[in-house]
C-alpha positions as CSV (number, residue, x, y, z in Angstrom):
1,M,113.3,115.8,97.2
2,T,109.9,116.0,98.8
3,L,108.2,114.6,95.7
4,A,110.7,111.8,95.6
5,L,110.2,110.8,99.2
6,L,106.4,111.0,98.8
7,T,106.5,108.7,95.8
8,A,108.7,106.2,97.7
9,A,106.4,106.4,100.8
10,I,103.2,105.9,98.9
11,S,104.5,103.0,96.8
12,V,105.9,101.2,99.8
13,L,102.8,101.7,101.9
14,V,100.5,100.5,99.1
15,G,102.6,97.4,98.6
16,L,102.7,96.7,102.4
17,A,98.9,97.2,102.8
18,A,98.2,94.8,99.9
19,A,100.5,92.2,101.5
20,I,99.0,92.5,105.0
21,A,95.4,92.3,103.7
22,A,96.4,89.3,101.5
23,H,98.2,87.4,104.2
24,A,95.1,87.7,106.6
25,R,92.5,86.7,104.0
26,L,93.0,83.9,101.5
27,W,90.5,85.4,99.0
28,V,92.5,88.6,99.0
29,L,95.9,86.7,98.9
30,A,94.9,84.9,95.7
31,P,94.6,87.9,93.3
32,V,97.3,90.0,95.1
33,R,99.8,87.2,94.9
34,A,99.0,86.6,91.3
35,F,99.3,90.3,90.5
36,A,102.5,90.7,92.4
37,V,104.2,87.6,91.0
38,V,103.3,88.4,87.4
39,A,104.0,92.1,87.7
40,V,107.5,91.6,89.2
41,A,108.3,88.8,86.7
42,A,107.2,91.0,83.8
43,A,109.1,94.0,85.2
44,I,112.2,91.9,85.5
45,A,111.7,90.6,81.9
46,V,111.0,93.9,80.1
47,H,112.7,96.4,82.4
48,I,115.2,95.4,85.0
49,L,117.2,92.6,83.3
50,P,117.3,94.2,79.8
51,E,118.3,97.5,81.3
52,A,121.1,95.8,83.2
53,I,122.2,94.2,79.9
54,D,122.1,97.6,78.2
55,G,124.1,99.1,81.0
56,A,126.9,96.5,81.3
57,G,126.5,94.0,78.5
58,W,125.4,90.3,78.4
59,W,127.9,89.3,81.1
60,V,125.3,90.5,83.7
61,L,123.5,87.2,82.9
62,V,126.2,85.6,85.1
63,P,125.1,87.2,88.3
64,F,121.5,86.7,87.2
65,V,122.0,83.0,87.0
66,A,124.1,83.0,90.2
67,G,121.3,84.8,92.0
68,F,118.8,82.2,90.8
69,V,120.9,79.1,91.8
70,A,122.6,80.5,94.9
71,P,119.7,79.9,97.5
72,P,119.3,76.2,97.0
73,L,123.0,75.7,96.8
74,I,123.6,77.6,100.0
75,G,120.8,75.7,101.7
76,A,122.3,72.4,100.6
77,L,125.8,73.4,101.7
78,S,124.6,74.5,105.2
79,R,122.7,71.2,105.5
80,Q,119.4,72.9,106.3
81,A,116.1,71.0,106.5
82,A,114.1,70.5,103.3
83,G,112.4,73.6,102.2
84,E,114.6,75.9,104.3
85,H,116.4,77.2,101.3
86,R,113.4,79.5,100.7
87,R,114.4,81.4,103.8
88,V,117.9,81.7,102.4
89,A,116.4,82.9,99.1
90,A,114.2,85.4,101.0
91,E,117.1,86.8,103.0
92,L,119.4,87.0,100.0
93,S,116.7,88.5,97.9
94,Y,115.9,91.1,100.6
95,G,119.5,92.2,100.7
96,G,119.4,92.5,96.9
97,V,116.1,94.4,96.9
98,L,117.5,96.8,99.5
99,I,120.3,97.7,97.0
100,H,117.8,97.9,94.2
101,Q,115.7,100.3,96.2
102,L,118.8,102.3,96.9
103,G,119.3,102.6,93.1
104,D,115.7,103.6,92.7
105,G,116.2,106.3,95.3
106,L,119.2,107.6,93.4
107,G,117.0,107.8,90.3
108,L,114.2,109.5,92.1
109,G,116.6,112.0,93.7
110,A,118.4,112.8,90.5
111,L,115.2,113.5,88.5
112,T,113.5,115.5,91.2
113,G,116.5,117.6,92.2
114,D,117.4,121.2,91.5
115,G,118.3,120.5,87.9
116,H,114.8,119.4,87.1
117,A,112.9,122.0,89.1
118,D,111.2,123.4,86.0
119,H,109.3,120.2,85.1
120,V,108.3,116.9,86.7
121,H,109.1,113.5,85.1
122,W,105.7,112.0,85.9
123,D,106.4,109.0,83.6
124,F,109.5,108.1,85.7
125,L,107.7,108.6,89.0
126,I,104.8,106.4,87.9
127,G,107.1,103.8,86.6
128,I,109.0,103.6,89.9
129,G,105.8,103.4,91.9
130,A,104.3,100.8,89.5
131,H,107.1,98.4,90.0
132,T,107.8,99.2,93.7
133,V,104.2,98.3,94.8
134,P,104.3,94.6,93.6
135,L,108.0,94.3,94.6
136,V,107.2,95.4,98.2
137,A,104.1,93.1,98.2
138,V,106.2,90.1,97.2
139,V,108.9,90.8,99.8
140,A,106.3,91.5,102.5
141,L,104.3,88.4,101.7
142,A,107.4,86.3,101.8
143,F,108.4,87.5,105.3
144,A,104.8,87.5,106.6
145,E,104.6,83.8,105.7
146,L,108.1,83.2,107.3
147,G,107.9,85.4,110.4
148,G,104.5,87.0,110.7
149,R,103.2,90.6,110.3
150,R,105.9,92.1,112.5
151,A,108.6,90.7,110.2
152,A,106.8,92.1,107.2
153,L,106.6,95.6,108.8
154,V,110.2,95.6,109.7
155,R,111.5,94.5,106.3
156,T,109.2,97.0,104.6
157,A,110.5,99.8,106.7
158,G,114.0,98.8,105.6
159,L,113.0,99.1,102.0
160,F,111.7,102.6,102.5
161,A,114.8,103.5,104.4
162,A,117.0,102.2,101.5
163,T,115.0,104.3,99.0
164,A,115.2,107.4,101.2
165,L,119.0,106.9,101.5
166,G,119.4,106.7,97.8
167,I,117.4,110.0,97.4
168,A,119.7,111.6,100.0
169,L,122.9,110.3,98.3
170,T,122.0,112.2,95.1
171,R,123.4,115.3,97.0
172,A,126.7,113.5,97.1
173,D,128.7,111.5,94.5
174,A,126.6,108.4,93.5
175,S,128.7,107.5,90.5
176,L,130.0,104.2,92.1
177,M,126.4,103.0,92.7
178,L,125.3,103.9,89.3
179,R,128.2,101.9,87.7
180,A,127.5,98.9,89.9
181,G,123.7,99.1,89.4
182,P,123.4,96.9,86.3
183,W,125.3,94.0,88.0
184,L,123.4,94.4,91.2
185,N,120.0,94.5,89.5
186,A,120.8,91.4,87.5
187,A,121.7,89.5,90.7
188,V,118.5,90.8,92.3
189,S,116.5,89.6,89.4
190,G,117.8,86.1,89.7
191,L,117.0,86.0,93.4
192,L,113.5,87.4,92.9
193,F,112.8,84.8,90.3
194,H,113.7,82.1,92.7
195,V,111.4,83.5,95.4
196,L,108.6,83.9,92.9
197,L,108.9,80.3,91.8
198,H,109.1,78.8,95.3
199,D,106.1,80.3,97.0
200,A,105.6,78.8,100.5
201,D,101.9,79.3,100.9
202,D,100.2,76.1,99.7
203,R,96.7,76.8,101.0
204,D,93.9,75.7,98.7
205,V,92.5,78.8,97.0
206,P,88.7,78.7,97.0
207,R,87.1,78.1,93.7
208,Q,85.3,81.5,93.8
209,A,88.6,83.3,94.2
210,R,90.3,81.8,91.2
211,P,88.7,84.1,88.6
212,L,90.2,87.0,90.8
213,E,93.6,85.3,90.4
214,A,93.1,85.5,86.6
215,L,92.3,89.2,86.8
216,G,95.3,89.8,89.1
217,A,97.6,88.0,86.7
218,L,96.2,90.0,83.7
219,A,96.8,93.3,85.6
220,G,100.3,92.3,86.6
221,A,101.2,91.4,83.0
222,A,99.9,94.7,81.7
223,L,101.5,96.9,84.4
224,P,105.1,97.1,83.2
225,F,104.0,98.0,79.6
226,L,101.6,100.7,80.8
227,A,104.2,102.3,83.1
228,A,107.0,103.4,80.7
229,G,109.2,104.6,83.5
230,H,112.2,106.3,81.9
231,D,114.6,106.3,79.0
232,H,115.7,102.9,77.8
233,G,118.7,101.4,76.1
234,P,118.5,99.7,72.7
235,L,117.8,96.2,74.0
236,T,115.1,97.4,76.5
237,A,113.4,99.5,73.8
238,A,113.5,96.6,71.3
239,I,111.9,94.2,73.8
240,R,109.3,96.7,74.9
241,H,108.3,97.7,71.4
242,G,108.8,94.3,69.7
243,A,107.6,91.7,72.2
244,G,104.0,92.1,70.9
245,D,105.2,91.5,67.3
246,V,107.0,88.3,68.4
247,I,103.9,87.0,70.2
248,V,101.7,87.7,67.3
249,A,104.1,86.0,64.9
250,L,104.6,82.9,67.0
251,A,101.1,82.4,68.5
252,P,99.7,80.6,65.5
253,V,102.7,78.2,65.4
254,L,102.2,77.4,69.1
255,L,98.5,76.8,68.7
256,I,98.9,74.5,65.7
257,G,101.8,72.7,67.3
258,G,100.0,72.3,70.6
259,A,96.9,71.0,68.9
260,L,98.9,68.4,67.0
261,A,100.7,67.3,70.2
262,A,97.3,67.0,71.9
263,L,95.9,64.8,69.1
264,L,99.0,62.6,69.2
265,A,98.8,62.3,73.0
266,P,97.2,59.2,74.7
267,H,93.4,59.4,74.9
268,H,93.3,60.1,78.7
269,R,95.5,63.2,78.2
270,R,93.3,64.9,75.6
271,S,91.0,66.7,78.0
272,P,90.5,70.5,77.4
273,A,92.4,71.2,80.6
274,S,95.4,69.2,79.5
275,V,95.4,70.9,76.1
276,A,95.2,74.3,77.8
277,A,98.0,73.4,80.2
278,L,100.2,72.3,77.2
279,I,99.5,75.2,74.9
280,A,99.1,78.1,77.4
281,G,101.2,77.2,80.4
282,P,104.2,79.1,81.9
283,L,106.7,77.3,79.6
284,T,104.9,78.9,76.7
285,A,105.4,82.3,78.3
286,L,109.1,81.6,78.9
287,G,109.5,80.4,75.3
288,L,107.9,83.6,73.9
289,L,110.1,85.7,76.2
290,A,113.2,83.9,75.0
291,A,112.2,84.5,71.4
292,A,111.6,88.1,72.1
293,Y,115.1,88.4,73.7
294,V,116.7,86.8,70.6
295,A,114.8,89.1,68.2
296,A,115.5,92.1,70.3
297,A,119.2,91.3,70.6
298,R,119.3,90.9,66.8
299,D,117.5,94.2,66.0
300,A,119.3,96.2,68.8
301,A,122.6,95.1,67.3
302,A,121.4,96.1,63.8
303,G,120.2,99.5,65.2
304,T,116.6,99.0,64.1
305,G,115.3,99.3,67.7
306,D,112.3,97.0,67.1
307,A,112.2,93.3,67.6
308,E,110.3,91.8,64.6
309,V,109.7,88.2,63.5
310,L,108.4,87.5,60.0
311,S,105.1,85.6,60.1
312,P,103.8,83.4,57.3
313,V,100.2,84.3,58.3
314,P,98.3,87.6,58.1
315,I,98.6,89.8,61.2
316,E,94.9,89.4,61.9
317,V,95.3,85.7,62.3
318,G,98.3,86.2,64.5
319,V,96.4,88.7,66.8
320,A,93.5,86.3,67.0
321,A,95.9,83.4,68.0
322,A,97.6,85.6,70.6
323,V,94.3,86.5,72.1
324,L,93.3,82.9,72.2
325,L,96.5,81.9,73.9
326,A,96.0,84.6,76.5
327,T,92.4,83.5,77.0
328,L,93.4,79.9,77.5
329,A,96.0,80.9,80.1
330,L,93.6,83.1,82.0
331,G,90.9,80.4,81.7
332,R,93.3,77.9,83.1
333,I,94.1,80.1,86.1
334,A,90.4,80.9,86.7
335,T,89.6,77.2,86.9
336,A,92.7,75.4,88.3
337,G,94.2,78.3,90.3
338,F,97.3,80.5,89.7
339,M,99.8,78.2,91.6
340,A,98.5,75.2,89.8
341,W,99.0,77.0,86.5
342,L,102.6,77.7,87.6
343,G,103.0,74.1,88.4
344,R,103.7,74.9,92.1
345,G,100.4,73.8,93.6
346,H,97.5,71.3,93.3
347,V,95.4,71.1,90.2
348,H,91.7,71.7,90.7
349,D,89.9,70.8,87.5
350,H,86.9,69.3,89.0
């Protein structure tokens, strides 16, 4: 139990420290925010949501969608001022993350208890820590922006308390929480996606800090794949193992299609920045993710455990196209800024 508590404490403190440093200094905020947003989004896409589907079936997409659309609906029904729905989203998301951290605590306690005294599941501990740090950073940043540093400290303390409670509950019967976990995690994912896509901080990121944003986004995208975490169900395993194959197979198609669309566009929209935004924007990432889910669902149902897409081009061409797509996206972030790449801020191409 000591190792479980230590893992939780270190993860929460690192996430809080990153958020506090970022909130006070814009040049720190830029890469930390990019890292946290991409890391949490990637963790939801390749870990949390597919694990929820593996645990309770595709019906968990209902609370996922409900979690995404609930904040603006609640804000509208309560007739709040424009923009106040983000506070609703933050509060609902915080409640969901508390429950999520309770579930993480159950996992930490279960795999560090007496039954596992002869060995340590370092992959699981690293996986928990890896997704807890950006998760805490996102929550702390949101409440630092809404209520200041004290609000961030209080909410972060609550996240640690929830994790510690989950660890303690492993000494009792935690079966109810384990059964409800997939549904709760799906709802939390929807809420978090809403918070990630409605960032309140619209300060202009200095030009010299934008390359740091690109590095932060790159680190955040890689983190969920580097931290394996724990055993996965068939869909989660298929997505983790086959997402790269899907990207390599579809990248040439995206590049060719984007290039043709750019050539057919009006002359004033044929700038390199416009082409990069069209080919390597967030919609491209979402499209690739959707394709990976379709392929993973097919192969998980077939029992192959690997999401593959047949490509009409050699794998070397697909890899080169995928690298080019990633380079275009990172270059766009490094020049225009992360929030502009997301479509949530001002574009700075000049």
